[in-house]
LOMAR-30687 format. One record per atom (N, C-alpha, C): x, y, z. Coordinates in steps of 0.1 Angstrom, whole numbers, plus 5000, padded with zeros to 4 digits. Layout:
# residues N
XYZ/...
END
This chain:
# residues 352
074718247547/074018337537/073318437545/072618387556/071818487564/072818587571/074018537574/075018627581/075418737571/075618697559/076018797548/075018897546/073718857545/072618957543/072519047555/072818987567/072719077579/073719187579/075019147575/076119257574/075819357563/075219317552/074919407541/073919507546/072919457553/071819547559/072419647569/073319607577/073919697587/074719807580/075419767569/076219857562/075419967555/074219927549/073420027543/072820117553/072420067565/071920157575/072920257580/074120217582/075220307586/075420417575/075420377562/075620477552/074620577551/073320537554/072220637554/072320727565/072720677577/072920767589/074020867587/075120817581/076220917579/075821027569/075120987558/074721087548/073821187554/072921147563/071921237569/072721327578/073721277585/074521357595/075221467587/075821437576/076521537568/075621647563/074421607558/073421707553/073021807564/072821747576/072521837588/073621927591/074821877591/076021957594/076222067584/076022027571/076122137560/075122237562/073922197565/072822297567/073122387579/073722327589/074022407601/075122507598/076222467590/077322557587/076822667578/075922647569/075422757561/074722857569/073922807579/073222907587/074222987596/075322917600/076322987608/077023097600/077323067587/077923167579/077023287577/075723257575/074723357573/074623447586/074723377597/074523447610/075623537612/076923517607/078023607609/077823737603/077123757592/076723887586/077923947578/077924077576/079024147569/080424127575/081424137566/082824117571/083224247578/083724237590/084224357598/085624387594/085824517591/087124567586/087324707592/088624757590/088924897594/088924987582/088625107583/088625207572/089425327575/089725397564/090425527565/089725627556/089425747562/088725847554/089725937547/089625947534/090526027526/090226177528/091326257531/091226397533/092526467528/092426587524/093626657518/094626697529/095926697525/096926747534/098126797525/099026867532/100226917524/101326817525/101926787513/103026697513/104126747503/105326697505/106326727495/107326617496/108126607485/109126497485/110526547487/111226497497/112526537500/113526447493/114326517485/115326437477/116726507479/117726427478/119126467479/119926437467/120526547461/121226527449/122726577451/123626527443/125026567445/125226707438/126126787443/126526907437/127926947439/128427057433/129727107435/129827257437/130727297445/130927437447/131927487437/131627607431/132527667421/132727807425/133927867421/134128007423/133028087415/132628197421/131628277414/132128327400/133428367400/134128397388/135528337389/136028287378/137428227377/137928257364/139128327364/139728377351/141128347350/141528267340/143028247338/143628377332/144728427338/145328547334/146328527323/146228587312/147128577301/147428717296/148628727289/148928857283/148328867269/148028987265/147529007251/148629007241/149829047245/150929047236/152128977242/153028937234/154228877240/155228977245/156128937254/157129037259/157828977271/158829057276/159629017287/159029087300/158929007310/158429067323/159429147330/159029277333/159929367340/159429397354/158129367356/157629397369/156629277372/156729227384/155829107388/155229147402/153929157402/153229197414/152129087417/152528967419/151628857422/152028787435/151128807445/151328737457/150428607457/151028497456/150228367455/149328347467/148128327464/147128307475/146628437481/147128557476/146728687482/145528747475/145028847481/143928927475/144429037467/143729067456/144029177447/142829257445/142929387443/141829477440/141629487425/140429527421/140229547406/141029657401/141729627389/142529717383/144029717387/144329637397/145729637401/146629577390/147829637388/148729587378/149429457384/149229347378/149829227383/151129197376/151229227363/152429197355/152629317346/153929357345/154329467335/155329417326/155029427313/156029387302/156829497298/158029467291/158929567286/158129657275/158229787277/157529877268/158330007264/159629997266/160430127264/160430167249/160330067240/160230097226/158930167223/157930127229/156630187227/156530327233/157230347245/157230477251/158030577242/159130527236/159930617228/159130657215/158330557210/157530587198/156430687202/155930677214/154930767218/155430917219/156630927225/157131067227/157431127213/157931037204/158231087190/156931137184/155831067185/154631107179/154031237186/154231247199/153731367206/154531487201/155831477198/156631597193/156131627179/155931527171/155331557157/154031617158/153231577167/151931637168/152031787172/152931827180/153131967184/153432047172/154331997163/154732067151/153532077142/152831967140/151631977130/150532067135/150432077149/149432167154/149732307151/151132347153/151532477149/151332507135/151632407126/151432427112/149932447109/149032377116/147632397113/147232537118/147732587129/147432727133/147832827123/149032817118/149432917107/148632907095/148232777091/147432757079/146032827081/145532817093/144232877096/144333027095/145433087099/145533237098/145733277083/146433197076/146633227061/145333217054/144533117058/143233087052/142333207053/142433277065/141533397068/141833507058/143133517054/143433627045/143633577030/143133457028/143133397015/144633377010/145533347020/146933327017/147133177012/146233087015/146332947010/144932907007/144832797000/143532746996/142932657008/141632637006/140932557016/141532417016/141932367005/142432237004/143832217012/144632327011/145932317018/145632317033/144732397038/144332397052/143832257056/142932197048/142432067051/143531957053/144531967044/145631877045/146331887058/146532007062/147232037075/146431977087/145131997086/144231947097/144231797097/144231737085/144331587084/145531537090/146731597088/147931547094/147831547109/147231647115/147031657129/146231537134/145131517127/144231407132/144831267130/145631247120/146431127118/147331097129/148131207133/149031187144/148331157157/147231227160/146431197172/145931047172/145530997161/145130857160/146330767162/147530797157/148730717159/149030717174/148930827181/149230837195/148330747203/147030757199/146030677206/146330527205/146730487193/147030347190/148230297198/149230387199/150430357207/150130347222/149230427227/148830417241/148130287243/147330247234/146630117235/147629997236/148630007227/149729907227/150429907240/150730017246/151330027259/150529967270/149129997269/148229937279/148229787279/148529727267/148529587266/149729517273/150729597276/151829547283/151629547299/150529607303/150129607317/148929507319/149229407326/148229297329/147629327342/146329367342/145629417355/144629307359/144229317372/143229227378/141829267373/141129177367/139829217361/138729247372/138929197384/138029217395/138729187408/138129217419/138629187432/138529037434/139628967438/139628827440/140928777446/141028637446/142128577452/143028517441/144328537442/145228497432/145628357435/145728267424/146228137426/147728127425/148228017421/149727997419/150128047406/151328117406/151828177393/152728067387/152828077373/153627987366/154728057358/155028187362/156128267355/157028327366/158128377361/159028447370/159528577364/160028667372/160528797368/161628777357/161528847346/162528847336/162228747325/161228657327/160928557317/160128617305/160228547294/159428597282/158128517282/157028577280/155728507279/155128547265/154328447261/153528467249/152028467253/151228517243/149728527247/149128397251/149628287247/149028157250/149428107264/150428167271/150828127284/149928177295/149528087304/148728127316/149628177327/149528297331/150428357341/149928307355/148628317358/148128267370/146528267369/145828237379/144428237379/143828327390/142828397388/142228477398/140828437400/140428427412/139028377415/138328477424/137028497422/136228577430/135528477440/135928477453/135528387463/134728447474/134428577474/133528627484/132128577483/131828527472/130628447470/130928337460/130128227461/130428107453/129128067445/129327967436/128227907428/128127767433/126927727434/126527587436/125927527424/126527417419/125927357406/125527217409/124227187405/123727047407/122727027396/122226897396/121226857386/120026797393/118826817387/117626757393/116926677383/116126567387/115326487377/114326577369/114126537357/113326617347/111926647352/111326557360/109926577364/109826697373/110926737379/110826857388/111326987381/111526977368/112127087361/111327217362/110027207362/109227327363/109127387377/109627317387/109527367401/110727447405/111827437398/113027507402/113127637393/112927747400/112927877392/113927977399/114128087393/115028187398/114528227412/115428237422/115028277435/114728167445/114628037440/114327927448/115527897457/115227877470/116327867480/116527717483/117727667482/118027527485/119027527497/119027407504/119927387515/120927277511/122227297515/123227197512/124227187523/124927077522/126027047532/127226997524/128427057527/129627007520/130126887526/130926807518/131426687522/132426707534/132226647545/133026667557/132626787565/131626857561/131226977569/130226937580/130027037589/129127017600/127827097599/127827197591/126727287590/126027287577/124727317577/123927337565/124027487560/124027507547/124227637542/123027657532/122827787528/121727817519/122327877506/121627847495/122027897482/120727937475/120828037467/119628087459/119828067444/118827997438/118927967424/119028097416/120028097407/120228217399/119828187384/119928057380/119628027366/119527877365/118927827354/118927687351/119227677336/119627557332/119927527318/118627537311/118727577298/117527597290/116827467284/117427357287/116927227283/117327117291/116627007291/116926887299/118026807291/119026757298/120026667292/119326537287/119526517274/118926397268/119426267273/120726267277/121326137282/120926107296/121026207305/120726177319/119326207324/118526277315/117226317318/117126407331/118126497332/118226587343/118426727338/118026827347/118226967344/119327027353/120227087347/121327157354/120927287360/121227297373/120827417380/122027487386/122127617387/123227697392/122627797402/123127787415/122727877425/123927957431/123628077437/124628157443/124628147458/125928127463/126128117478/126728247483/126028317491/126528447496/127228437509/127228317515/127928297528/129528297526/130228337536/131628337536/132128247548/132128117546/132328027557/133627937554/134427907564/135627837561/135427697555/134127637557/133827507550/133627517535/133327637531/132927657517/134127687508/134727587503/135927597494/135527557480/135927637470/135627607456/136127467453/135327387446/135727257441/135227147450/134727167463/134327067472/133027007467/132726877472/131526807469/130426857479/129226867474/128126917482/126926817481/126126807492/124926727492/123726827493/122926837482/121926937481/120526877485/119926927495/118626887499/117526967493/116526907487/115426977480/114126927485/113127017486/111726977489/110927007476/110626907469/110026917455/108726847455/107926867445/106626807443/105626847454/105726967460/104827007470/103427017465/102526967473/101026967470/100326987483/099627107484/098827137496/097527067496/097127007486/095826937485/096026787482/097026727487/097326587483/096426497491/095926387484/095126287490/096026167493/096126137506/097026037511/096225917517/096725797515/096025677521/097125597527/096825507537/097925427543/098525327533/099725297535/100525217525/099925077524/099425027536/098824887535/097524877528/096924987524/095624977517/095924957502/097124977497/097424967483/097524817479/096824767469/096924627464/097624637451/098824587450/099524587437/099124467428/098924497416/098524387406/099524387395/099424297385/100324287374/100224417365/099024467364/098824577355/098724717361/098224717374/098024847380/098024837395/097524937402/097424937417/096024967420/095524897431/094124917434/093924947449/092825007453/092425007467/090924967467/090524927479/089124887481/088324997488/087325047482/086625167487/085225117491/084725177502/083425137507/082425217499/081525147492/080425207485/079125157491/078425237498/077325207507/077725107517/077324977515/077824867524/078524757518/079124787505/079824687498/081224737494/082024637491/083424657487/083524687472/084224787468/084424817454/085924837451/086424747442/087824757439/088024877429/088924967432/089125087424/090625097420/090825117407/092225137402/092725277405/093925297410/094425427414/095825447408/096125577408/097525617403/098225687415/099425637419/100025677431/101125787428/101525857438/102525967437/103625947447/103726057455/104726067466/104425967477/105525897482/105425807493/106225867505/105725827517/106625847529/106525707537/106925717549/107025587557/105725517559/104625587559/103325527563/102225557553/102325657544/101325697535/101725707520/100725697511/101025707497/100025807491/100525897483/099725987476/098925927465/097625957464/096725907453/096526027444/096926007431/096726107421/095426097414/094925977412/093725947405/093025827411/091725827412/091025707416/090125727428/090525817437/089725837449/089425987451/088526027459/088226167462/088026187476/088026317480/087926357494/086626297500/086726237512/085526177518/085426027516/086125967506/086025827504/086625747516/086025637519/086525547529/087225427523/088525417525/089425317520/089625207530/089425077526/089624967535/091124947538/091424927551/092824907554/093124767560/092124687564/092424557570/091524457563/091924327564/091124217558/091124217543/092124267537/092124287522/092124147515/092724047521/092823917514/091523847515/090623877524/089323807526/088223877518/088423997513/087424067506/087324027492/086024017487/085823987473/084924097468/084924127455/084124237449/082624227453/082124337457/080624347461/080324277474/081224217481/080924157494/080424257504/079524227512/079024317523/080124327533/080424457537/081424487547/080824587557/081524577569/081124667580/082324727586/082324867586/083524937592/083324937607/084324877614/084324877628/085124987635/086225037627/087025147632/087425227620/087225357622/087525457612/088625547617/089725567608/090825657612/090925767601/091525877605/091625997596/093126047597/093426117587/094826177586/094926287597/095926287605/096126387615/096826507609/
END
């Protein structure tokens, strides 16, 4: 019995000693935490800089003008002046259709006109001496004018048998031969103006207001080695509702062997340019389920601030809303920081 009481007494004494030791240790740990003071972190001072977003979009090279050549009237080809792949000047007769019937009709009308003009001259002399009435003279003059109109209509019909080049360009492959009969629906060949080209591409709708007439873009054709320039000549008047893009058309004034109509092009654009952009290091952004935040130094405390981001590059993110010039954004120790905790900036960096 005495042995049992002795062991119980020893156990109580050890429990008291252990309890006192833990209290002392806890008290010592609290003092150590207090002794460490504010949390040491690195900061970044927000300042404005010029940024832009480089994007690459697909495009296509097109002829500046491309026209399928057709006849206005049907007829048999009596003259063919098409050199496939060759150059033609504006107004050059490419195809001549049979027109002898129209030429004969023209000569007949011209002879009739000569007779009617003589008749009108005699009627004018008789009218001066009151040999005929004014009405008779007017009928003679009307016959002359009718014949002149018929002659003009015949000449127009003859001109329709001559198919001319609408502009200087390169002729494509022909689909007709000398002596064949063609109808107005038949395509004889195609002529393209290739001394300058069109570049067609589309951009995301958020950049629609930035692409205006005169804007210069850089592009490279598929398989090409060089970059080329094109100047925007026009844009579509509305954004495509399905793709949410705006179609753009630019003119290419270069004459390079790489630039062939129909080839694929990669268009490089610098869009979203902002000369007063506020940039912060990428690692300072804290993504959450609802928004994005940064920790800003307010006096000597940490303040979580919701921000709206914009353009990104390899190391920085543009801040559209949430911070201002001169703010110090925390870049290290983000996982250890709690709202309103005391912090101390040990190293400050700035945008170069």
